[in-house]
N, C-alpha and C positions, 0 to 999 in steps of 0.2 A: 360526831358519829361518822363512821366510814361507810360510804355508799358506793355502788357501782359507778355513779357519775363522778364522784371524787377520785376513785381509783383510776378511771379513764383519764381525767384531767391531770392527775399526778404522772401517769405514764407519758402523756403528751409533753408535759413540762420537762420530765427527765430526758425524753428524746430530743427536745430542743436544746437542753443543756449539753447533752452528749455531742450533738452535731456541731454546736458552737465551739466545742473543745477540739474538734477535728482540725488537723493542720491545714485543711482546705476550706474552712468555714466560710471564707469569702473568696471563692475561686476567681483568680484574676490572671496574671501573666506567669506566675511561678507557683509551683506546688512542692511541698516537702516530700522527699522520697528516700527515706532511709539515711544511713550514715556514710560519710566519706572519711577514710583514714588518710592522713597526709604525713609524710616523713619530713621532718625539719632538720634532722641530722642523721648521718649514717656512717657506720664504720665497717671496714673490711677485716675479716679475721681468717687466718690460715689455720685449718684444722687437719690433723693427720688421723686418719681412720684406719684401724687395724681390724680386719675381719678374720677371725681365727677360731679354732676349737682345740681343746685339749685331747679330744678323742682321736686316737690313732686308727688307722685302717684295720689293724689287728683287733683292737677293742670293739670297733664297730661291727666287724664280721662276727665276733663272738656273740654279741647281742642278738644278731639275726639267727645265728645257729641255735641259741637258747630258745628263741621263739619257735623255730622249726621243731625242736624237741618237744616243746609244750603242745604243739598241734598233734604230733605223733602220739604222745601219751594220752591226749584227750580222746583220740579216735580209737584207742585200744583199751579203754576203760572196761572193767568187768561189768559195770553198770549197763553198758550197751549190749554186751553179749548175753546177759541173763534175761533181757526182755526186749523184744523187737517191736513192741507196740508203738513207741514214739522214737525209737532209735534213729530211724532215717531222718525224721524231722530235725532232731537236735544235732545230728552229725553234719547235716548240710547247713545248719543255721550259722556256722562260723565261716561260711564261704566268703561273705563280704570282707571280713577281717583278713582272710587269707589273700584275697585280691589286693587289698591295700598294703599288706605286708610285702607282697611281691613287688609292687610299684615302689614302695619306700626303699627296698633293697637295691633296685636299679638306680634310683635317684642318689642314694648315698655313694654309689660307685662314681657317679658323675660329679659329685661334690668335690672329690679330691683331684679332679682334673683342673681345678682352678688354682692348685697349689704346686709349688716347685720346691721340693725338699732340700735341694742343694743351694738355694738362694735365700737371703734374708735382707730385706730393704729397710734401713733405719728410717723412722719418721722424720719429717722435715720441720715439725713444729712441736712445741711443748704443750700445745692445746690438743689433747688426745681424746679420741672417741673409740672405745673398745667395743666392737660388735662381736659377741660370742655367737658363733653359728649354731652349734649344738652343745647344750650344757652336758657336762660329763654325767650328771645324775639323771638326765632326762630319759634316756633309754634304759639305764640300769634300774631305775625305780619301777618302770613299767614291767620289766621282766620279773623283778622281785615280787611285785604285787600279784602277777598272774600265777607264779609258782605257788604262792600261798593259797590262792583260790583253788588251784588244782589239787592241793593236798586235801582240801575239803571234799573234793570229788572222789579221791581215791578211797575214802572211808565208806563210800556208799556201795553196797554190794547187791541191794535189792533192785528190782526193775523200775520202770517209769510208767507203770500202769496208771491210767488216768483216774481210776476209782480209788486207789489205795496209796499212791506215792506222791501226793501233792508237795510235800516238803522236799523230796528229791528233785522234783521238777523245778521248784523255785531255786534250788541251789545250782542246778545246771543252767537255768536261764540267766541267773546272775553272772555266772562265769562267761557265758556266751556274750552277754551285753558288755562286760568289761573288756573281753578280748577284742571284739569288733571296734569298740571305742578307742582303745589304746592303739591298735593298728592304724586306725583312721588318723589319730592325732600325730603319729609318727610320719605318716605320708604327708599330711598338710604342712607340718612343721618343716620337713626337709624340702618339700616343693617350694614353700615360701622362701626359704634360705637360698635355694638355687635361683629362683626368680630374682631375688635381690642382688645376688652376685652377677647374674647376667646383665641386669640394669646398670650396676656399678661398672662392670667391665666395658659397657657401651658408653661410658662417661656421662651417665645420668644418675640422679639420686632417687631412690625409691620413696614414694609417698609415705609408706608405712613405717619408715625409720625416722621421719622428721621429728616426731615427738620425743625421740630419745635424745636429740640434741639440746633440748631445753634444760636438761639437767647439768650441762657443762657450765661451770662458773665463768669460763673465758668468753662465753657468749651472752652474758647477762646484759639486758637492756630493756627499755620500755616496750619495744616492739618485736620481741623474739618470735612471736607467732607470724611475723611477716618477713622472716629471714629469706634471703635469696641464695640458693646453694648452687655452686658450679663445681663440677667434678673436673679436676685438672689432670689427674693421671690415676691409673689403676694397674698395679704391678703384682704379679703372682710371687709369693714368697713362701717361707717355711710355715707350713700348716695354715696358710691363709693368704689374704690379699692386703696390700698396703695401698690405701687410697688417699690422695691429697685433695682436700676441699678448700675452695675459697668461698667464704660465706659473708654476704652483706647483711648486717644487722642494724635496723634503725635504733640508734642510741636514744633518740627522742621522736615521738610522733604526736600528732594532734588529731583529735576526732571532731569532725564538723558535720553539719546537716547538708545533705545533698539536695539541691533544688532543681526541679525539672521544668523547663518551659512548657506552657500549655499552648497547644496549637489550635488556631481559629481559622477555619477554611483554608488550611494549608499554609498558614503564616504563624511564625512564632518569634520570640526575641532572638536577635542575633547574638552569637557568642557560644552557644552550645554546639560542640563539635566533638570529634573523636577524642581529643586530648584537652578540651576546654570545658569547664564545668562551672555552673552557678552554685554557690555554696553560702553557708551562713554559720556564724559561730553559735555555740550553744547558749552563751551567756548574753547575747545581744541580737538585735534584729538587723545588723549590718549585712547587706548583700554584697558578696564578692564574686568576681569572675576570675577563676583560677586556670592557669595554663599548666597542665600536669604532664609529666613525661615518665616513661619507664625505659627509655633508651639506654640509660646507665646500667651497666651489667650488674650492679649491686642492688638495683631497685626491684622490689616485688610489685607486680602489676596491681595487687590489691591494696597497696599503700604507696602511691607514687610520690615523687617530689614535685611540688607545685610552687609557682610564683604568681603573685596577684597581678592581673592586668588592669589597666586604667579604664574606669567607667565614668561617663559624664556625671558630675555631682548631682545635677538636677534629675537625671535618669535614676540614679541610685536612690535619691530621696523619694522619688515617685514610687519605686518598687517597694521600698520599706513601708511607705504609708498607704500603698495600694491606691495611689492617686492616678486614676486612669488618664486624665487630660495631660498631666505632667509626663507620664510615661510615653504617651503617644507623641508628645512634642519633642522629647529629648532623647529617647532611646532609639536604637537601631533595630530593624526587623529583617527577617529573611524567610524565604520559602522553605517549607519542610514537608516531608512525607512520613509522618509518624506511623507506628504500628497501630492496629485496630484499637488496642487498649493495653494498659499495663497495670500490674498489681503494685500499689504504693506500699510504703513502709508500714503504714497503719492498717493495711489490708483492704483499703478502699480500692475500687476499680476505676481508673481514669479512662473514660471513653472519649476519643477526640478525632474521629473520622466521620465524614458525612456518608450517607447511603448505606449505613449498616443496619442489619437486622439483629436486634438485641432482645433476648428473653431472660427474665429474672424468675427462676423457679417455674419456668414454663409459660409465664405471662409476658406478653409483649411490652417493651419499653418504648414510648413514643417521644421521650425528651430529646430535644435537639442538642447535639454535642457542641462544646465539650461539657462534661459533667462527671461527677464522682459518685459511684454507686456503692453504698454500704449495705451488705445483705448477708444472710446466713445461707441462702439458697444457691444452687448452681446457676451460673450465668453463661449463656451461650451467645457468641457474637460471630456473625457470618457476613460475608460479602463475596458475591460472584463465585459460589462454590467452595470458598475457603471458610473454615470454621475454627474459632478459638473458644475453648471451654475452660472456665474458671470453676474449680470445685467449690462446693458449699463448705463453710467454716462455722465453728461454734461461736465465733465472734464476727461482727460486733454485737454487743448486748442489745443495742437499739439500731434498727434499720432505717435508712433514709437516702435521699439523693441531694447532693449539693450542686447547685447550678452556678453559672458564671455571673459575675457582677457587671460584665460588659454588655452594653446595648447593641442593637443592630447597627446603629450609627457609629458607635465606637469601633465595631469590627470592620465596617466599611472604611473608616478613616485609617485603621491599622493596615488594611490591605493596600490602600492608596499610598501610604507612607512606605510600605515595603517595596512597592514598585519603584519609587524614586530613590530609596536607599540602595536598592540593588543596581539601579541604573548608574548612580554616581560611584558606587564602590567598584563596579566593573568598568568604569570609564577608563579607557586607555588613551592617554594624551598623545602618544606617537601616532596611533591610528587616526585620531581626529585631525592632527596636523597634516597628515598625508591627504585626508579627504578635503581639508580646507585648501591645501595647495592645488589639488586637482580642480576644485570648484573655481578658484581664482584663475586657473589656466583657462577653464571653459569661458569665464567671463571676459578675461583679458584678450583672448585669441581674436575675437572679431574686431576689438578695438585696435589691436596690433595690425591686423590685416587692413583695416580701413586706413590706419596711419601710413602703412607701406604704400597703399594705392594712392593716397593723397600726395605722398612724397614723390612717387613716380610721376604722377600727373604734373606736379609743380616743376619737376625737373624737365619734363618734356616741354612744358609751357615756356620755361626759361630758355631752353635751347631754341625754340621757335622764335621767341622774342629777340634773342641774341642774333639769330640769322637775319631777321628783318632789319634789325638795327645796323648790322654789318652791311647789308645790301643798300640801306638808305645812305649810309656813310660813303660807300663806294660811288653811288650815283651822285652824291653831293660833290665828292672830289672830282668826278668826271666833269660836272658842270663848271666847277671852278677852274679846272684845267683848260677847258674850251674857251672860257671867258678870257683868260690870260693870253691865250694864243691869238684871239681876235684883237686884243689890245696891242699886242706886239706887232702885228701886221700894219696896223694903222700908224 
């Protein structure tokens, strides 16, 4: 029998199962955060693009002349002269179309300034992309359709009185709607074409044309959506532009899971940087550190070329098993200043800064960061006047908060290891050698001075001793000489 108690227990159980299936069910050092596309092989293709139209200036002018005639015929209909009740309203109702028609006419004149009728540049590649600026039938069909609609109006001879002529009103309103719509489409189309030509002439490729390239057989590859387009040249020619493109297309690509380091008190795993990312294969739990680059001119920034960097085997094993002690012992850490919070790939909100004011659906959240919040409600995060707002979503189906598996002691050890890791990584051998030499000089200078003083003292003492010895010898010689003299006299 189903009771409210059983329903409640079932809901709690489903919530526990849901949260256990989240990619951060055991929040540790890394959290899954969407996909990372990596190019493993790339090819460069030269594409010649010809932007042209079969419509001549004479044909284009005739279409606008036909539209002007349609406007004139509309305003002189017997329908309007026989009844003035709603005439003013319907006569002015085509004003938006007239405005767009005038703008389109000015733009079409500018369109042909991109062309030089006397020149024709042959394409440099057999891989061709033909960009038709204005289809020949585009303007003609619009004129033809409005002429047919105007014939319907010419058969109406009664007025537009609101009480008796509802059918006439509907016919006129239908014509007005079609006229305004067609004129607007002409204007938007020609404006878009000229914008694209301006962009190409400035040696850049329009975003709205990139989808057209996917139909080219010469650009086939597994990563065509990540093509990198470089405009080499743009030359005006006969009825259009000849543009040369160099396109880098990933011939093979690989999809991986992006891993984002979790920050604890301003400390996270070392390795995450501008071009360095933690990642994981879809089919196994192996953690990789990738150095990715987009400096190659053929590489799209959304699918970089990457090579794997060496990670300590014990560090890698610890990350894969979420072994906190092994990670703290064998991995490197660095100081980090992360954003207040980020929306993860599974729509959880990772909060990882201290001192934040967090509200979930208007209710304060007092959980110490880092943590991941799964909620359908709006989340506001603020710090010192800055506020970040995450809108409410229809998912997840079950709400909850996932906290970290690290203890306060683990975080303290992580901070301490970061200090020593940073100290040794920033250790400059040359600077320390200079400081050591200076310290030795400070220590040895007094000893040297003492040695010099002792040497001078000894030298002075020897000189005094030598002088005394010399004097003694002279005195001895004098005594011996006197003695000899006395003996000789005897």
